[in-house]
C-alpha positions in Angstrom: -21.8 -17.8 19.9 -22.5 -14.7 18.5 -22.7 -13.5 14.3 -19.8 -12.1 13.0 -20.8 -9.3 10.9 -18.7 -7.3 8.6 -20.6 -3.6 6.8 -18.5 -2.6 4.1 -19.5 0.4 3.9 -19.2 4.0 2.4 -19.0 7.9 4.3 -22.3 8.8 2.4 -23.7 6.4 1.7 -27.0 6.6 3.7 -27.5 2.4 2.7 -24.8 2.1 5.1 -25.3 3.6 7.6 -29.8 2.3 7.9 -27.8 -0.9 8.5 -25.2 0.0 10.9 -28.3 1.9 13.2 -30.5 -1.2 12.6 -27.6 -2.8 13.7 -26.8 -1.0 16.7 -30.7 -0.3 17.8 -30.7 -3.8 17.8 -27.8 -4.8 20.1 -25.2 -6.4 17.0 -21.7 -5.4 17.7 -20.5 -5.5 14.1 -16.5 -5.1 11.8 -16.5 -1.6 9.5 -14.6 -1.9 6.7 -14.6 1.7 5.4 -13.7 1.7 1.7 -15.0 6.1 0.9 -13.1 6.2 -2.2 -11.7 2.7 -2.5 -13.1 2.4 -6.1 -10.7 -0.4 -6.9 -12.2 -2.8 -3.9 -15.2 -2.1 -4.6 -15.7 -2.7 -7.7 -13.3 -6.0 -6.9 -16.0 -7.0 -4.1 -18.3 -6.2 -6.2 -17.4 -8.3 -9.0 -16.7 -11.4 -6.5 -20.7 -10.8 -5.0 -22.1 -9.9 -8.0 -24.3 -7.2 -6.0 -24.7 -3.9 -7.7 -23.6 -1.8 -4.5 -22.9 -1.2 -1.4 -23.1 -1.6 1.7 -22.0 -5.2 1.6 -23.0 -7.1 4.6 -20.9 -10.5 5.5 -22.9 -13.2 8.5 -20.9 -15.3 9.7 -18.3 -15.5 6.2 -21.6 -15.7 4.2 -22.4 -12.6 1.9 -25.5 -11.2 2.8 -26.5 -8.7 0.3 -27.3 -4.7 1.4 -29.4 -3.4 4.0 -32.9 -4.0 2.2 -31.3 -7.7 1.4 -30.5 -8.5 5.2 -34.0 -7.1 6.7 -35.5 -9.3 4.4 -34.2 -12.2 5.3 -34.4 -11.2 8.7 -37.6 -10.7 8.3 -38.4 -13.7 6.6 -36.6 -16.0 8.9 -33.7 -17.2 6.4 -31.7 -14.9 8.3 -31.0 -15.3 11.7 -28.3 -12.9 13.8 -26.8 -14.2 16.9 -26.1 -11.6 20.3 
């Protein structure tokens, strides 16, 4: 069973693009929720996760962090994504 990946992103976010590019280049599918201009929802997600920036990445309904957090967890073996 493949990992369920959800990325909350915004159009002008370079780390959002990096996260999506990484996943695409490695053959993973994801659901993107574009929050461009939806500052209330962004603030709500930041509040609930304690994370200060976007993207906000969830894998199998667990908050992973942002792009850098995801890459660090993948590289350390803490996060294993399934295709």
